[in-house]
VOTI-50394 format. One line per 10 residues: for each residue x, y, z of C-alpha. Coordinates in pm, 1 decimal. Layout:
X,Y,Z  ...
END
This chain:
1.8,-2.0,-4.8  140.8,335.2,-104.1  37.8,659.6,58.6  21.4,982.8,-143.6  65.9,1330.0,-1.8  -15.2,1690.0,-79.2  57.4,2018.0,92.3  -197.4,2298.9,110.7  -133.3,2675.9,121.4  -123.6,2667.0,505.2
163.1,2410.1,497.0  -68.8,2134.9,622.9  31.3,1795.9,489.8  -259.8,1572.3,379.9  -175.7,1200.7,368.8  -400.2,976.5,167.2  -334.8,615.9,254.3  -588.6,443.9,27.6  -922.4,468.7,207.1  -790.0,696.3,482.5
-716.6,1068.9,491.3  -495.1,1211.2,764.8  -412.2,1581.5,835.5  -65.7,1676.4,964.5  -31.5,2036.1,1074.2  296.4,2236.1,1054.7  351.3,2177.6,1428.1  344.1,1796.5,1367.9  -8.0,1732.3,1504.1  -168.8,1449.1,1309.4
-545.8,1398.0,1303.5  -762.5,1136.2,1137.6  -1000.1,1300.4,890.5  -1208.2,1035.8,705.3  -1204.1,668.4,619.0  -1357.4,456.9,345.8  -1311.2,92.9,262.1  -1280.8,160.2,-116.6  -929.7,206.2,-239.5  -808.3,519.9,-414.5
-477.2,680.0,-510.7  -500.3,1051.6,-562.7  -507.6,1367.0,-345.3  -455.6,1738.2,-416.7  -537.9,2078.1,-257.4  -686.0,2389.0,-421.1  -587.3,2747.1,-343.4  -840.1,2791.9,-62.8  -764.8,2465.6,118.8  -1024.2,2226.6,-13.6
-888.0,1873.5,-45.7  -980.0,1651.4,-339.6  -932.7,1272.0,-343.7  -1024.5,978.6,-566.5  -1217.1,679.1,-434.2  -1364.7,407.4,-651.3  -1492.1,582.4,-965.0  -1566.3,915.1,-798.7  -1377.7,1227.7,-706.3  -1454.3,1367.7,-356.3
-1409.0,1716.8,-208.9  -1317.7,1748.9,162.7  -1416.3,2112.7,222.2  -1252.6,2355.8,466.1  -1562.8,2314.0,694.2  -1473.8,1941.4,731.1  -1750.4,1812.6,516.6  -1671.4,1546.3,251.7  -1896.7,1502.2,-48.8  -1890.9,1368.7,-401.5
-1756.7,1635.1,-633.3  -1793.3,1445.8,-965.1  -1866.4,1091.2,-1079.2  -2160.8,857.2,-1065.9  -1963.6,568.0,-948.4  -2035.6,375.1,-1262.1  -1746.1,265.1,-1485.6  -1720.7,473.4,-1798.6  -1575.0,782.2,-1958.0  -1876.1,1019.8,-1978.6
-1801.7,1392.3,-1971.6  -2069.5,1619.7,-1820.9  -2149.0,1781.8,-1488.1  -2117.7,1651.5,-1134.3  -2259.8,1304.7,-1066.6  -2369.0,1276.3,-1433.8  -2015.2,1176.8,-1531.3  -1819.5,854.1,-1519.5  -1461.6,737.8,-1466.3  -1273.9,411.2,-1473.3
-1023.4,385.0,-1183.2  -927.1,754.9,-1148.2  -607.3,786.4,-957.3  -368.1,1082.0,-948.4  -485.5,1443.7,-917.5  -338.5,1789.0,-953.1  -484.2,2134.6,-916.1  -383.8,2434.5,-1135.9  -373.4,2804.0,-1031.1  -738.5,2844.7,-1132.2
-843.1,2551.9,-909.0  -923.8,2323.4,-1198.8  -861.1,1967.6,-1091.9  -688.4,1730.6,-1332.3  -737.6,1355.0,-1306.5  -545.8,1062.5,-1449.6  -835.0,834.9,-1534.5  -618.0,523.9,-1543.6  -866.9,270.8,-1669.9  -952.4,488.4,-1969.2
-593.8,620.2,-2020.1  -734.4,972.8,-2022.1  -655.9,1304.8,-1858.2  -978.1,1465.5,-1743.9  -1029.7,1826.3,-1626.3  -1282.9,1934.1,-1363.5  -1369.5,2302.6,-1316.4  -1512.7,2452.7,-1002.7  -1860.3,2427.9,-1157.1  -1808.9,2052.5,-1153.0
-1788.1,2027.6,-1537.7  -1579.7,1725.7,-1648.3  -1395.1,1752.1,-1979.8  -1156.6,1500.3,-2141.7  -854.7,1698.5,-2256.3  -590.0,1435.7,-2357.1  -542.1,1067.3,-2416.7  -689.7,804.4,-2643.7  -531.5,463.4,-2594.3  -260.2,272.5,-2399.3
39.0,366.6,-2623.5  280.2,649.5,-2561.6  247.6,923.4,-2822.5  322.0,1295.6,-2793.3  80.7,1540.5,-2954.7  -208.9,1783.0,-2883.2  -512.7,1679.7,-2687.7  -669.4,1355.2,-2813.0  -379.2,1304.9,-3045.9  -150.8,1240.3,-2737.7
-165.4,908.6,-2555.2  -35.3,758.5,-2230.9  38.5,404.8,-2120.8  78.7,512.1,-1752.8  109.6,809.4,-1526.3  241.7,782.3,-1168.0  217.2,1139.7,-1049.0  134.8,1489.2,-1177.7  211.4,1847.5,-1068.9  162.4,2200.2,-1204.1
400.7,2495.8,-1231.1  293.0,2859.3,-1206.4  249.9,2886.2,-1581.1  -14.9,2619.1,-1636.0  220.6,2342.2,-1743.6  135.1,1993.8,-1607.3  432.6,1764.0,-1545.1  383.0,1390.0,-1559.4  595.6,1105.1,-1418.8  546.7,823.2,-1668.6
772.7,544.7,-1558.5  1045.6,552.6,-1817.9  1004.9,924.6,-1906.0  896.1,1263.8,-1781.2  637.6,1444.7,-1989.1  479.0,1789.7,-1993.6  143.9,1915.6,-2107.8  102.1,2293.5,-2158.9  -222.0,2496.3,-2118.9  -299.6,2433.5,-2484.2
-287.0,2051.1,-2417.1  33.1,2008.4,-2622.6  213.5,1701.9,-2474.7  590.6,1660.5,-2512.7  845.1,1431.8,-2363.6  1098.3,1628.9,-2162.7  1335.3,1345.1,-2074.1  1364.1,976.6,-2103.3  1242.0,715.4,-2357.1  916.6,538.8,-2426.5
1097.1,214.0,-2506.0  1419.0,208.6,-2300.7  1468.2,207.5,-1927.7  1777.5,243.6,-1710.8  1981.1,490.5,-1499.7  2151.0,750.9,-1725.0  2201.2,1121.1,-1671.3  2182.0,1344.0,-1982.1  1984.0,1583.9,-2181.7  1633.6,1506.8,-2303.1
1600.6,1174.0,-2474.0  1949.4,1070.1,-2375.1  1840.1,1036.2,-2014.5  1697.9,705.3,-1881.0  1458.3,632.3,-1596.1  1327.3,308.5,-1451.2  987.0,338.8,-1285.0  988.1,717.0,-1233.0  690.2,744.9,-993.3  695.2,1102.5,-850.2
737.4,1458.4,-972.3  738.6,1802.0,-798.8  843.3,2158.2,-872.7  1111.3,2345.2,-674.2  1216.4,2706.1,-770.1  1110.4,2647.0,-1125.5  1295.0,2312.4,-1168.5
END
């Protein structure tokens, strides 16, 4: 079992250990927030401190008032775009929030990247099958994503096992480093670098 973490604007660490959400304040006080027997894998925080997490085929919001509710997803398996509970996912996992508080979801069973705005509208913005192809929007595809994060310019960075990829605000997906077909441990520029099961990514001072 692998726990995933996110940090909100108040430097509170939220630990999502599939089915359980814990809150750890900056003075190291840990409290138990919620539990659910359904497994999940994603958690992120928006700019005002709401926490979003994936469980089953739904995305939940744990609001700043301590109330947890379904944000989007009917719970049925599918890939239907739409609004709120009138949408469907297939094993949604990793989440990331951009500067406008849009929530991005790696919908792993569908191999799609989905976008949720604050009006709870779900839109598929990239992906189409299980291969790895760079391109724009639906012309790009992903075999796997293990973690995602945003920079301050609207670029979404993706840890994809053997490579690191980036999707800009116009949904143009490029491979920054690594290879789709070769794994290993090699430092170097761009496609000369090699990774083996790269599973996390974060931004620090622009890097």
